[in-house]
PyMOL Python script that loads the backbone (N, CA, C, O; Angstrom):
from pymol import cmd

cmd.read_pdbstr("""\
ATOM      1  N   MET A   1      26.009 -30.142  39.357  1.00  0.00           N
ATOM      2  CA  MET A   1      24.921 -30.936  38.802  1.00  0.00           C
ATOM      3  C   MET A   1      23.649 -30.629  39.576  1.00  0.00           C
ATOM      4  O   MET A   1      23.658 -30.657  40.807  1.00  0.00           O
ATOM      5  N   PRO A   2      22.544 -30.335  38.874  1.00  0.00           N
ATOM      6  CA  PRO A   2      21.303 -30.005  39.564  1.00  0.00           C
ATOM      7  C   PRO A   2      20.704 -31.230  40.237  1.00  0.00           C
ATOM      8  O   PRO A   2      20.941 -32.367  39.830  1.00  0.00           O
ATOM      9  N   GLN A   3      19.929 -30.969  41.267  1.00  0.00           N
ATOM     10  CA  GLN A   3      19.224 -32.048  41.947  1.00  0.00           C
ATOM     11  C   GLN A   3      18.034 -32.483  41.104  1.00  0.00           C
ATOM     12  O   GLN A   3      17.519 -31.706  40.299  1.00  0.00           O
ATOM     13  N   GLY A   4      17.595 -33.727  41.290  1.00  0.00           N
ATOM     14  CA  GLY A   4      16.434 -34.224  40.566  1.00  0.00           C
ATOM     15  C   GLY A   4      15.178 -33.457  40.941  1.00  0.00           C
ATOM     16  O   GLY A   4      15.123 -32.817  41.992  1.00  0.00           O
ATOM     17  N   TRP A   5      14.194 -33.522  40.101  1.00  0.00           N
ATOM     18  CA  TRP A   5      12.925 -32.847  40.336  1.00  0.00           C
ATOM     19  C   TRP A   5      12.244 -33.508  41.523  1.00  0.00           C
ATOM     20  O   TRP A   5      12.032 -34.720  41.522  1.00  0.00           O
ATOM     21  N   ASN A   6      11.906 -32.735  42.515  1.00  0.00           N
ATOM     22  CA  ASN A   6      11.225 -33.265  43.684  1.00  0.00           C
ATOM     23  C   ASN A   6      10.029 -32.373  43.966  1.00  0.00           C
ATOM     24  O   ASN A   6      10.184 -31.173  44.191  1.00  0.00           O
ATOM     25  N   ASP A   7       8.853 -32.948  43.957  1.00  0.00           N
ATOM     26  CA  ASP A   7       7.633 -32.148  44.116  1.00  0.00           C
ATOM     27  C   ASP A   7       7.262 -31.901  45.571  1.00  0.00           C
ATOM     28  O   ASP A   7       6.163 -31.425  45.855  1.00  0.00           O
ATOM     29  N   GLY A   8       8.159 -32.215  46.490  1.00  0.00           N
ATOM     30  CA  GLY A   8       7.886 -32.000  47.904  1.00  0.00           C
ATOM     31  C   GLY A   8       7.274 -33.206  48.580  1.00  0.00           C
ATOM     32  O   GLY A   8       7.272 -33.298  49.808  1.00  0.00           O
ATOM     33  N   ALA A   9       6.755 -34.135  47.791  1.00  0.00           N
ATOM     34  CA  ALA A   9       6.170 -35.350  48.359  1.00  0.00           C
ATOM     35  C   ALA A   9       7.134 -36.526  48.205  1.00  0.00           C
ATOM     36  O   ALA A   9       6.768 -37.673  48.463  1.00  0.00           O
ATOM     37  N   GLY A  10       8.358 -36.237  47.786  1.00  0.00           N
ATOM     38  CA  GLY A  10       9.340 -37.298  47.620  1.00  0.00           C
ATOM     39  C   GLY A  10       9.269 -37.979  46.269  1.00  0.00           C
ATOM     40  O   GLY A  10      10.015 -38.927  46.025  1.00  0.00           O
ATOM     41  N   LEU A  11       8.390 -37.522  45.379  1.00  0.00           N
ATOM     42  CA  LEU A  11       8.268 -38.120  44.054  1.00  0.00           C
ATOM     43  C   LEU A  11       9.226 -37.422  43.100  1.00  0.00           C
ATOM     44  O   LEU A  11       9.214 -36.195  42.996  1.00  0.00           O
ATOM     45  N   THR A  12      10.060 -38.196  42.401  1.00  0.00           N
ATOM     46  CA  THR A  12      11.054 -37.574  41.531  1.00  0.00           C
ATOM     47  C   THR A  12      10.965 -38.044  40.089  1.00  0.00           C
ATOM     48  O   THR A  12      11.758 -37.590  39.264  1.00  0.00           O
ATOM     49  N   ASP A  13      10.046 -38.923  39.748  1.00  0.00           N
ATOM     50  CA  ASP A  13       9.978 -39.441  38.379  1.00  0.00           C
ATOM     51  C   ASP A  13       8.900 -38.728  37.578  1.00  0.00           C
ATOM     52  O   ASP A  13       7.946 -39.345  37.103  1.00  0.00           O
ATOM     53  N   HIS A  14       9.065 -37.432  37.436  1.00  0.00           N
ATOM     54  CA  HIS A  14       8.142 -36.603  36.674  1.00  0.00           C
ATOM     55  C   HIS A  14       8.823 -36.149  35.395  1.00  0.00           C
ATOM     56  O   HIS A  14      10.025 -36.346  35.215  1.00  0.00           O
ATOM     57  N   GLY A  15       8.060 -35.552  34.523  1.00  0.00           N
ATOM     58  CA  GLY A  15       8.623 -34.997  33.306  1.00  0.00           C
ATOM     59  C   GLY A  15       8.044 -33.628  33.041  1.00  0.00           C
ATOM     60  O   GLY A  15       7.098 -33.190  33.695  1.00  0.00           O
ATOM     61  N   LEU A  16       8.631 -32.969  32.070  1.00  0.00           N
ATOM     62  CA  LEU A  16       8.168 -31.656  31.660  1.00  0.00           C
ATOM     63  C   LEU A  16       8.119 -31.644  30.147  1.00  0.00           C
ATOM     64  O   LEU A  16       9.076 -32.041  29.482  1.00  0.00           O
ATOM     65  N   ARG A  17       7.012 -31.191  29.609  1.00  0.00           N
ATOM     66  CA  ARG A  17       6.853 -31.129  28.156  1.00  0.00           C
ATOM     67  C   ARG A  17       6.798 -29.663  27.740  1.00  0.00           C
ATOM     68  O   ARG A  17       6.022 -28.885  28.294  1.00  0.00           O
ATOM     69  N   LEU A  18       7.616 -29.291  26.774  1.00  0.00           N
ATOM     70  CA  LEU A  18       7.647 -27.944  26.216  1.00  0.00           C
ATOM     71  C   LEU A  18       7.065 -28.017  24.814  1.00  0.00           C
ATOM     72  O   LEU A  18       7.570 -28.751  23.965  1.00  0.00           O
ATOM     73  N   THR A  19       6.005 -27.256  24.570  1.00  0.00           N
ATOM     74  CA  THR A  19       5.331 -27.270  23.275  1.00  0.00           C
ATOM     75  C   THR A  19       5.319 -25.867  22.686  1.00  0.00           C
ATOM     76  O   THR A  19       4.975 -24.901  23.368  1.00  0.00           O
ATOM     77  N   ALA A  20       5.697 -25.761  21.413  1.00  0.00           N
ATOM     78  CA  ALA A  20       5.643 -24.472  20.715  1.00  0.00           C
ATOM     79  C   ALA A  20       4.223 -24.254  20.225  1.00  0.00           C
ATOM     80  O   ALA A  20       3.697 -25.061  19.459  1.00  0.00           O
ATOM     81  N   LEU A  21       3.609 -23.183  20.655  1.00  0.00           N
ATOM     82  CA  LEU A  21       2.245 -22.873  20.232  1.00  0.00           C
ATOM     83  C   LEU A  21       2.211 -21.876  19.083  1.00  0.00           C
ATOM     84  O   LEU A  21       1.151 -21.639  18.504  1.00  0.00           O
ATOM     85  N   THR A  22       3.343 -21.296  18.748  1.00  0.00           N
ATOM     86  CA  THR A  22       3.419 -20.365  17.622  1.00  0.00           C
ATOM     87  C   THR A  22       3.717 -21.199  16.375  1.00  0.00           C
ATOM     88  O   THR A  22       4.872 -21.506  16.081  1.00  0.00           O
ATOM     89  N   VAL A  23       2.678 -21.552  15.661  1.00  0.00           N
ATOM     90  CA  VAL A  23       2.836 -22.386  14.476  1.00  0.00           C
ATOM     91  C   VAL A  23       2.880 -21.501  13.239  1.00  0.00           C
ATOM     92  O   VAL A  23       2.530 -20.322  13.294  1.00  0.00           O
ATOM     93  N   GLY A  24       3.307 -22.068  12.145  1.00  0.00           N
ATOM     94  CA  GLY A  24       3.396 -21.305  10.910  1.00  0.00           C
ATOM     95  C   GLY A  24       4.718 -20.564  10.775  1.00  0.00           C
ATOM     96  O   GLY A  24       4.976 -19.934   9.749  1.00  0.00           O
ATOM     97  N   THR A  25       5.547 -20.634  11.791  1.00  0.00           N
ATOM     98  CA  THR A  25       6.878 -20.036  11.747  1.00  0.00           C
ATOM     99  C   THR A  25       7.882 -21.179  11.811  1.00  0.00           C
ATOM    100  O   THR A  25       7.769 -22.059  12.664  1.00  0.00           O
ATOM    101  N   SER A  26       8.847 -21.171  10.928  1.00  0.00           N
ATOM    102  CA  SER A  26       9.847 -22.241  10.894  1.00  0.00           C
ATOM    103  C   SER A  26      10.558 -22.341  12.239  1.00  0.00           C
ATOM    104  O   SER A  26      11.067 -21.345  12.752  1.00  0.00           O
ATOM    105  N   HIS A  27      10.591 -23.552  12.812  1.00  0.00           N
ATOM    106  CA  HIS A  27      11.289 -23.754  14.071  1.00  0.00           C
ATOM    107  C   HIS A  27      11.802 -25.181  14.179  1.00  0.00           C
ATOM    108  O   HIS A  27      11.313 -26.081  13.496  1.00  0.00           O
ATOM    109  N   THR A  28      12.780 -25.379  15.032  1.00  0.00           N
ATOM    110  CA  THR A  28      13.327 -26.702  15.309  1.00  0.00           C
ATOM    111  C   THR A  28      13.323 -26.915  16.814  1.00  0.00           C
ATOM    112  O   THR A  28      13.355 -25.966  17.598  1.00  0.00           O
ATOM    113  N   THR A  29      13.283 -28.177  17.192  1.00  0.00           N
ATOM    114  CA  THR A  29      13.340 -28.522  18.603  1.00  0.00           C
ATOM    115  C   THR A  29      14.559 -29.394  18.857  1.00  0.00           C
ATOM    116  O   THR A  29      15.046 -30.076  17.955  1.00  0.00           O
ATOM    117  N   ALA A  30      15.043 -29.368  20.081  1.00  0.00           N
ATOM    118  CA  ALA A  30      16.190 -30.187  20.449  1.00  0.00           C
ATOM    119  C   ALA A  30      16.119 -30.513  21.933  1.00  0.00           C
ATOM    120  O   ALA A  30      15.662 -29.703  22.739  1.00  0.00           O
ATOM    121  N   VAL A  31      16.571 -31.699  22.279  1.00  0.00           N
ATOM    122  CA  VAL A  31      16.730 -32.116  23.667  1.00  0.00           C
ATOM    123  C   VAL A  31      18.162 -32.572  23.816  1.00  0.00           C
ATOM    124  O   VAL A  31      18.681 -33.299  22.969  1.00  0.00           O
ATOM    125  N   GLU A  32      18.804 -32.148  24.892  1.00  0.00           N
ATOM    126  CA  GLU A  32      20.177 -32.566  25.153  1.00  0.00           C
ATOM    127  C   GLU A  32      20.366 -32.775  26.646  1.00  0.00           C
ATOM    128  O   GLU A  32      19.546 -32.330  27.449  1.00  0.00           O
ATOM    129  N   THR A  33      21.439 -33.449  27.017  1.00  0.00           N
ATOM    130  CA  THR A  33      21.690 -33.661  28.434  1.00  0.00           C
ATOM    131  C   THR A  33      22.139 -32.353  29.074  1.00  0.00           C
ATOM    132  O   THR A  33      22.721 -31.494  28.411  1.00  0.00           O
ATOM    133  N   PHE A  34      21.868 -32.213  30.348  1.00  0.00           N
ATOM    134  CA  PHE A  34      22.284 -31.007  31.058  1.00  0.00           C
ATOM    135  C   PHE A  34      23.801 -30.852  30.996  1.00  0.00           C
ATOM    136  O   PHE A  34      24.305 -29.741  30.831  1.00  0.00           O
ATOM    137  N   ASP A  35      24.529 -31.958  31.129  1.00  0.00           N
ATOM    138  CA  ASP A  35      25.990 -31.886  31.095  1.00  0.00           C
ATOM    139  C   ASP A  35      26.514 -31.355  29.764  1.00  0.00           C
ATOM    140  O   ASP A  35      27.509 -30.631  29.745  1.00  0.00           O
ATOM    141  N   ASP A  36      25.863 -31.700  28.648  1.00  0.00           N
ATOM    142  CA  ASP A  36      26.284 -31.175  27.338  1.00  0.00           C
ATOM    143  C   ASP A  36      25.888 -29.713  27.157  1.00  0.00           C
ATOM    144  O   ASP A  36      26.519 -28.991  26.385  1.00  0.00           O
ATOM    145  N   TRP A  37      24.854 -29.274  27.859  1.00  0.00           N
ATOM    146  CA  TRP A  37      24.347 -27.909  27.720  1.00  0.00           C
ATOM    147  C   TRP A  37      25.014 -26.918  28.670  1.00  0.00           C
ATOM    148  O   TRP A  37      25.168 -25.745  28.330  1.00  0.00           O
ATOM    149  N   GLU A  38      25.410 -27.376  29.852  1.00  0.00           N
ATOM    150  CA  GLU A  38      25.842 -26.511  30.944  1.00  0.00           C
ATOM    151  C   GLU A  38      26.906 -25.491  30.550  1.00  0.00           C
ATOM    152  O   GLU A  38      27.937 -25.859  29.986  1.00  0.00           O
ATOM    153  N   PRO A  39      26.663 -24.203  30.845  1.00  0.00           N
ATOM    154  CA  PRO A  39      27.643 -23.161  30.557  1.00  0.00           C
ATOM    155  C   PRO A  39      28.855 -23.304  31.477  1.00  0.00           C
ATOM    156  O   PRO A  39      28.718 -23.944  32.519  1.00  0.00           O
ATOM    157  N   PRO A  40      30.011 -22.761  31.172  1.00  0.00           N
ATOM    158  CA  PRO A  40      30.270 -21.968  29.983  1.00  0.00           C
ATOM    159  C   PRO A  40      30.714 -22.803  28.779  1.00  0.00           C
ATOM    160  O   PRO A  40      30.664 -22.317  27.649  1.00  0.00           O
ATOM    161  N   ALA A  41      31.145 -24.042  28.996  1.00  0.00           N
ATOM    162  CA  ALA A  41      31.685 -24.836  27.880  1.00  0.00           C
ATOM    163  C   ALA A  41      30.610 -25.523  27.053  1.00  0.00           C
ATOM    164  O   ALA A  41      30.870 -25.912  25.914  1.00  0.00           O
ATOM    165  N   GLY A  42      29.419 -25.680  27.593  1.00  0.00           N
ATOM    166  CA  GLY A  42      28.368 -26.414  26.901  1.00  0.00           C
ATOM    167  C   GLY A  42      27.694 -25.622  25.806  1.00  0.00           C
ATOM    168  O   GLY A  42      28.072 -24.488  25.509  1.00  0.00           O
ATOM    169  N   SER A  43      26.693 -26.236  25.212  1.00  0.00           N
ATOM    170  CA  SER A  43      26.016 -25.647  24.057  1.00  0.00           C
ATOM    171  C   SER A  43      25.108 -24.471  24.416  1.00  0.00           C
ATOM    172  O   SER A  43      24.559 -23.832  23.519  1.00  0.00           O
ATOM    173  N   ALA A  44      24.936 -24.170  25.700  1.00  0.00           N
ATOM    174  CA  ALA A  44      24.100 -23.026  26.096  1.00  0.00           C
ATOM    175  C   ALA A  44      24.617 -21.728  25.492  1.00  0.00           C
ATOM    176  O   ALA A  44      23.850 -20.785  25.296  1.00  0.00           O
ATOM    177  N   SER A  45      25.900 -21.675  25.198  1.00  0.00           N
ATOM    178  CA  SER A  45      26.483 -20.455  24.638  1.00  0.00           C
ATOM    179  C   SER A  45      26.556 -20.493  23.112  1.00  0.00           C
ATOM    180  O   SER A  45      27.143 -19.603  22.498  1.00  0.00           O
ATOM    181  N   ARG A  46      25.968 -21.510  22.504  1.00  0.00           N
ATOM    182  CA  ARG A  46      25.983 -21.646  21.041  1.00  0.00           C
ATOM    183  C   ARG A  46      24.554 -21.801  20.524  1.00  0.00           C
ATOM    184  O   ARG A  46      23.621 -22.017  21.297  1.00  0.00           O
ATOM    185  N   CYS A  47      24.401 -21.691  19.229  1.00  0.00           N
ATOM    186  CA  CYS A  47      23.092 -21.875  18.603  1.00  0.00           C
ATOM    187  C   CYS A  47      22.791 -23.342  18.321  1.00  0.00           C
ATOM    188  O   CYS A  47      21.636 -23.699  18.085  1.00  0.00           O
ATOM    189  N   SER A  48      23.804 -24.192  18.340  1.00  0.00           N
ATOM    190  CA  SER A  48      23.598 -25.609  18.029  1.00  0.00           C
ATOM    191  C   SER A  48      23.536 -26.428  19.307  1.00  0.00           C
ATOM    192  O   SER A  48      24.137 -26.070  20.320  1.00  0.00           O
ATOM    193  N   ALA A  49      22.801 -27.533  19.246  1.00  0.00           N
ATOM    194  CA  ALA A  49      22.619 -28.411  20.399  1.00  0.00           C
ATOM    195  C   ALA A  49      23.267 -29.760  20.140  1.00  0.00           C
ATOM    196  O   ALA A  49      23.406 -30.180  18.992  1.00  0.00           O
ATOM    197  N   ASN A  50      23.661 -30.435  21.207  1.00  0.00           N
ATOM    198  CA  ASN A  50      24.140 -31.822  21.149  1.00  0.00           C
ATOM    199  C   ASN A  50      22.940 -32.711  21.449  1.00  0.00           C
ATOM    200  O   ASN A  50      22.747 -33.137  22.587  1.00  0.00           O
ATOM    201  N   THR A  51      22.141 -32.988  20.436  1.00  0.00           N
ATOM    202  CA  THR A  51      20.837 -33.615  20.650  1.00  0.00           C
ATOM    203  C   THR A  51      20.926 -35.083  21.046  1.00  0.00           C
ATOM    204  O   THR A  51      21.876 -35.789  20.711  1.00  0.00           O
ATOM    205  N   VAL A  52      19.894 -35.514  21.774  1.00  0.00           N
ATOM    206  CA  VAL A  52      19.703 -36.923  22.117  1.00  0.00           C
ATOM    207  C   VAL A  52      18.340 -37.336  21.583  1.00  0.00           C
ATOM    208  O   VAL A  52      17.474 -36.493  21.349  1.00  0.00           O
ATOM    209  N   SER A  53      18.156 -38.629  21.393  1.00  0.00           N
ATOM    210  CA  SER A  53      16.875 -39.143  20.903  1.00  0.00           C
ATOM    211  C   SER A  53      15.804 -39.014  21.974  1.00  0.00           C
ATOM    212  O   SER A  53      16.086 -39.094  23.170  1.00  0.00           O
ATOM    213  N   THR A  54      14.585 -38.816  21.532  1.00  0.00           N
ATOM    214  CA  THR A  54      13.459 -38.764  22.456  1.00  0.00           C
ATOM    215  C   THR A  54      12.491 -39.891  22.134  1.00  0.00           C
ATOM    216  O   THR A  54      12.419 -40.313  20.980  1.00  0.00           O
ATOM    217  N   PRO A  55      11.749 -40.390  23.105  1.00  0.00           N
ATOM    218  CA  PRO A  55      11.790 -39.985  24.502  1.00  0.00           C
ATOM    219  C   PRO A  55      13.115 -40.395  25.148  1.00  0.00           C
ATOM    220  O   PRO A  55      13.746 -41.365  24.729  1.00  0.00           O
ATOM    221  N   THR A  56      13.522 -39.654  26.159  1.00  0.00           N
ATOM    222  CA  THR A  56      14.789 -39.913  26.833  1.00  0.00           C
ATOM    223  C   THR A  56      14.584 -40.843  28.010  1.00  0.00           C
ATOM    224  O   THR A  56      13.465 -41.035  28.487  1.00  0.00           O
ATOM    225  N   ALA A  57      15.670 -41.409  28.463  1.00  0.00           N
ATOM    226  CA  ALA A  57      15.648 -42.136  29.727  1.00  0.00           C
ATOM    227  C   ALA A  57      15.595 -41.089  30.842  1.00  0.00           C
ATOM    228  O   ALA A  57      15.800 -39.901  30.590  1.00  0.00           O
ATOM    229  N   ALA A  58      15.325 -41.523  32.051  1.00  0.00           N
ATOM    230  CA  ALA A  58      15.311 -40.594  33.182  1.00  0.00           C
ATOM    231  C   ALA A  58      16.670 -39.918  33.301  1.00  0.00           C
ATOM    232  O   ALA A  58      17.703 -40.545  33.069  1.00  0.00           O
ATOM    233  N   GLY A  59      16.669 -38.654  33.658  1.00  0.00           N
ATOM    234  CA  GLY A  59      17.913 -37.920  33.822  1.00  0.00           C
ATOM    235  C   GLY A  59      17.671 -36.434  33.751  1.00  0.00           C
ATOM    236  O   GLY A  59      16.526 -35.986  33.686  1.00  0.00           O
ATOM    237  N   ASN A  60      18.741 -35.670  33.762  1.00  0.00           N
ATOM    238  CA  ASN A  60      18.665 -34.211  33.673  1.00  0.00           C
ATOM    239  C   ASN A  60      18.854 -33.799  32.229  1.00  0.00           C
ATOM    240  O   ASN A  60      19.915 -34.024  31.647  1.00  0.00           O
ATOM    241  N   HIS A  61      17.827 -33.197  31.648  1.00  0.00           N
ATOM    242  CA  HIS A  61      17.849 -32.811  30.238  1.00  0.00           C
ATOM    243  C   HIS A  61      17.436 -31.357  30.064  1.00  0.00           C
ATOM    244  O   HIS A  61      16.805 -30.765  30.940  1.00  0.00           O
ATOM    245  N   VAL A  62      17.798 -30.804  28.940  1.00  0.00           N
ATOM    246  CA  VAL A  62      17.464 -29.427  28.573  1.00  0.00           C
ATOM    247  C   VAL A  62      16.767 -29.472  27.227  1.00  0.00           C
ATOM    248  O   VAL A  62      17.197 -30.201  26.333  1.00  0.00           O
ATOM    249  N   GLY A  63      15.694 -28.703  27.070  1.00  0.00           N
ATOM    250  CA  GLY A  63      15.008 -28.611  25.791  1.00  0.00           C
ATOM    251  C   GLY A  63      15.110 -27.206  25.241  1.00  0.00           C
ATOM    252  O   GLY A  63      15.138 -26.233  25.995  1.00  0.00           O
ATOM    253  N   ARG A  64      15.163 -27.104  23.935  1.00  0.00           N
ATOM    254  CA  ARG A  64      15.187 -25.779  23.306  1.00  0.00           C
ATOM    255  C   ARG A  64      14.366 -25.788  22.034  1.00  0.00           C
ATOM    256  O   ARG A  64      14.258 -26.802  21.344  1.00  0.00           O
ATOM    257  N   ILE A  65      13.798 -24.647  21.745  1.00  0.00           N
ATOM    258  CA  ILE A  65      13.084 -24.439  20.487  1.00  0.00           C
ATOM    259  C   ILE A  65      13.727 -23.225  19.831  1.00  0.00           C
ATOM    260  O   ILE A  65      13.835 -22.162  20.443  1.00  0.00           O
ATOM    261  N   SER A  66      14.150 -23.388  18.591  1.00  0.00           N
ATOM    262  CA  SER A  66      14.808 -22.304  17.853  1.00  0.00           C
ATOM    263  C   SER A  66      13.933 -21.895  16.681  1.00  0.00           C
ATOM    264  O   SER A  66      13.458 -22.739  15.921  1.00  0.00           O
ATOM    265  N   TYR A  67      13.726 -20.598  16.544  1.00  0.00           N
ATOM    266  CA  TYR A  67      12.924 -20.069  15.445  1.00  0.00           C
ATOM    267  C   TYR A  67      13.822 -19.499  14.369  1.00  0.00           C
ATOM    268  O   TYR A  67      14.838 -18.875  14.674  1.00  0.00           O
ATOM    269  N   GLY A  68      13.456 -19.710  13.097  1.00  0.00           N
ATOM    270  CA  GLY A  68      14.255 -19.281  11.963  1.00  0.00           C
ATOM    271  C   GLY A  68      13.687 -18.064  11.272  1.00  0.00           C
ATOM    272  O   GLY A  68      13.294 -18.133  10.107  1.00  0.00           O
ATOM    273  N   TRP A  69      13.639 -16.942  11.984  1.00  0.00           N
ATOM    274  CA  TRP A  69      13.169 -15.714  11.360  1.00  0.00           C
ATOM    275  C   TRP A  69      14.256 -15.109  10.486  1.00  0.00           C
ATOM    276  O   TRP A  69      15.445 -15.308  10.735  1.00  0.00           O
ATOM    277  N   PRO A  70      13.846 -14.373   9.465  1.00  0.00           N
ATOM    278  CA  PRO A  70      14.839 -13.574   8.750  1.00  0.00           C
ATOM    279  C   PRO A  70      15.321 -12.470   9.691  1.00  0.00           C
ATOM    280  O   PRO A  70      14.879 -12.394  10.837  1.00  0.00           O
ATOM    281  N   GLU A  71      16.198 -11.640   9.226  1.00  0.00           N
ATOM    282  CA  GLU A  71      16.743 -10.580  10.070  1.00  0.00           C
ATOM    283  C   GLU A  71      15.625  -9.760  10.710  1.00  0.00           C
ATOM    284  O   GLU A  71      14.643  -9.412  10.055  1.00  0.00           O
ATOM    285  N   ILE A  72      15.785  -9.458  11.994  1.00  0.00           N
ATOM    286  CA  ILE A  72      14.804  -8.652  12.719  1.00  0.00           C
ATOM    287  C   ILE A  72      15.359  -7.233  12.803  1.00  0.00           C
ATOM    288  O   ILE A  72      16.467  -7.023  13.295  1.00  0.00           O
ATOM    289  N   ALA A  73      14.606  -6.286  12.335  1.00  0.00           N
ATOM    290  CA  ALA A  73      15.048  -4.889  12.308  1.00  0.00           C
ATOM    291  C   ALA A  73      15.259  -4.347  13.720  1.00  0.00           C
ATOM    292  O   ALA A  73      14.601  -4.777  14.667  1.00  0.00           O
ATOM    293  N   ALA A  74      16.174  -3.411  13.845  1.00  0.00           N
ATOM    294  CA  ALA A  74      16.429  -2.759  15.127  1.00  0.00           C
ATOM    295  C   ALA A  74      15.134  -2.166  15.672  1.00  0.00           C
ATOM    296  O   ALA A  74      14.415  -1.470  14.955  1.00  0.00           O
ATOM    297  N   GLY A  75      14.844  -2.437  16.917  1.00  0.00           N
ATOM    298  CA  GLY A  75      13.638  -1.912  17.547  1.00  0.00           C
ATOM    299  C   GLY A  75      12.399  -2.750  17.319  1.00  0.00           C
ATOM    300  O   GLY A  75      11.379  -2.535  17.973  1.00  0.00           O
ATOM    301  N   ALA A  76      12.470  -3.709  16.396  1.00  0.00           N
ATOM    302  CA  ALA A  76      11.314  -4.580  16.131  1.00  0.00           C
ATOM    303  C   ALA A  76      11.280  -5.702  17.166  1.00  0.00           C
ATOM    304  O   ALA A  76      12.295  -5.998  17.798  1.00  0.00           O
ATOM    305  N   THR A  77      10.135  -6.315  17.335  1.00  0.00           N
ATOM    306  CA  THR A  77      10.004  -7.436  18.264  1.00  0.00           C
ATOM    307  C   THR A  77       9.294  -8.599  17.584  1.00  0.00           C
ATOM    308  O   THR A  77       8.551  -8.409  16.621  1.00  0.00           O
ATOM    309  N   LYS A  78       9.523  -9.769  18.081  1.00  0.00           N
ATOM    310  CA  LYS A  78       8.808 -10.979  17.680  1.00  0.00           C
ATOM    311  C   LYS A  78       8.331 -11.653  18.953  1.00  0.00           C
ATOM    312  O   LYS A  78       9.017 -11.609  19.974  1.00  0.00           O
ATOM    313  N   THR A  79       7.172 -12.272  18.904  1.00  0.00           N
ATOM    314  CA  THR A  79       6.615 -12.940  20.071  1.00  0.00           C
ATOM    315  C   THR A  79       6.293 -14.383  19.733  1.00  0.00           C
ATOM    316  O   THR A  79       5.732 -14.677  18.677  1.00  0.00           O
ATOM    317  N   VAL A  80       6.648 -15.272  20.632  1.00  0.00           N
ATOM    318  CA  VAL A  80       6.288 -16.682  20.489  1.00  0.00           C
ATOM    319  C   VAL A  80       5.612 -17.124  21.778  1.00  0.00           C
ATOM    320  O   VAL A  80       5.811 -16.523  22.834  1.00  0.00           O
ATOM    321  N   THR A  81       4.817 -18.173  21.680  1.00  0.00           N
ATOM    322  CA  THR A  81       4.103 -18.693  22.822  1.00  0.00           C
ATOM    323  C   THR A  81       4.466 -20.155  23.028  1.00  0.00           C
ATOM    324  O   THR A  81       4.499 -20.933  22.075  1.00  0.00           O
ATOM    325  N   PHE A  82       4.739 -20.526  24.272  1.00  0.00           N
ATOM    326  CA  PHE A  82       5.067 -21.894  24.632  1.00  0.00           C
ATOM    327  C   PHE A  82       4.112 -22.395  25.683  1.00  0.00           C
ATOM    328  O   PHE A  82       3.524 -21.613  26.429  1.00  0.00           O
ATOM    329  N   LEU A  83       3.959 -23.695  25.740  1.00  0.00           N
ATOM    330  CA  LEU A  83       3.161 -24.330  26.773  1.00  0.00           C
ATOM    331  C   LEU A  83       4.068 -25.326  27.509  1.00  0.00           C
ATOM    332  O   LEU A  83       4.683 -26.196  26.893  1.00  0.00           O
ATOM    333  N   TYR A  84       4.139 -25.181  28.823  1.00  0.00           N
ATOM    334  CA  TYR A  84       4.870 -26.124  29.653  1.00  0.00           C
ATOM    335  C   TYR A  84       3.857 -27.017  30.355  1.00  0.00           C
ATOM    336  O   TYR A  84       2.893 -26.531  30.946  1.00  0.00           O
ATOM    337  N   ARG A  85       4.078 -28.315  30.286  1.00  0.00           N
ATOM    338  CA  ARG A  85       3.189 -29.264  30.976  1.00  0.00           C
ATOM    339  C   ARG A  85       4.028 -30.182  31.853  1.00  0.00           C
ATOM    340  O   ARG A  85       5.029 -30.740  31.404  1.00  0.00           O
ATOM    341  N   ARG A  86       3.626 -30.329  33.062  1.00  0.00           N
ATOM    342  CA  ARG A  86       4.283 -31.252  33.980  1.00  0.00           C
ATOM    343  C   ARG A  86       3.473 -32.542  34.006  1.00  0.00           C
ATOM    344  O   ARG A  86       2.243 -32.510  34.061  1.00  0.00           O
ATOM    345  N   PHE A  87       4.158 -33.661  33.967  1.00  0.00           N
ATOM    346  CA  PHE A  87       3.446 -34.934  34.034  1.00  0.00           C
ATOM    347  C   PHE A  87       4.202 -35.919  34.891  1.00  0.00           C
ATOM    348  O   PHE A  87       3.757 -37.053  35.067  1.00  0.00           O
TER     349      PHE A  87
END
""", "prot")
cmd.dss("prot")
cmd.show_as("cartoon", "prot")
cmd.util.cbc("prot")
cmd.orient("prot")
């Protein structure tokens, strides 16, 4: 189990916001507990998440954003942009 977020000043009640900046492309978001996500048995190895309601209570959580592109040709690339905010 990971340790709580500690900013070095002993403060541990912070959050992190993940925002998808690539709009116009079909995508879904999900938040799940770290315990449900943790590999190898957790959802980290699958495309589906064990979602929890947001906002969450304090705890260890994982966020994911999934994009629904059609098939991507061999050698082709797609780029997405995210914004992480600490609060």
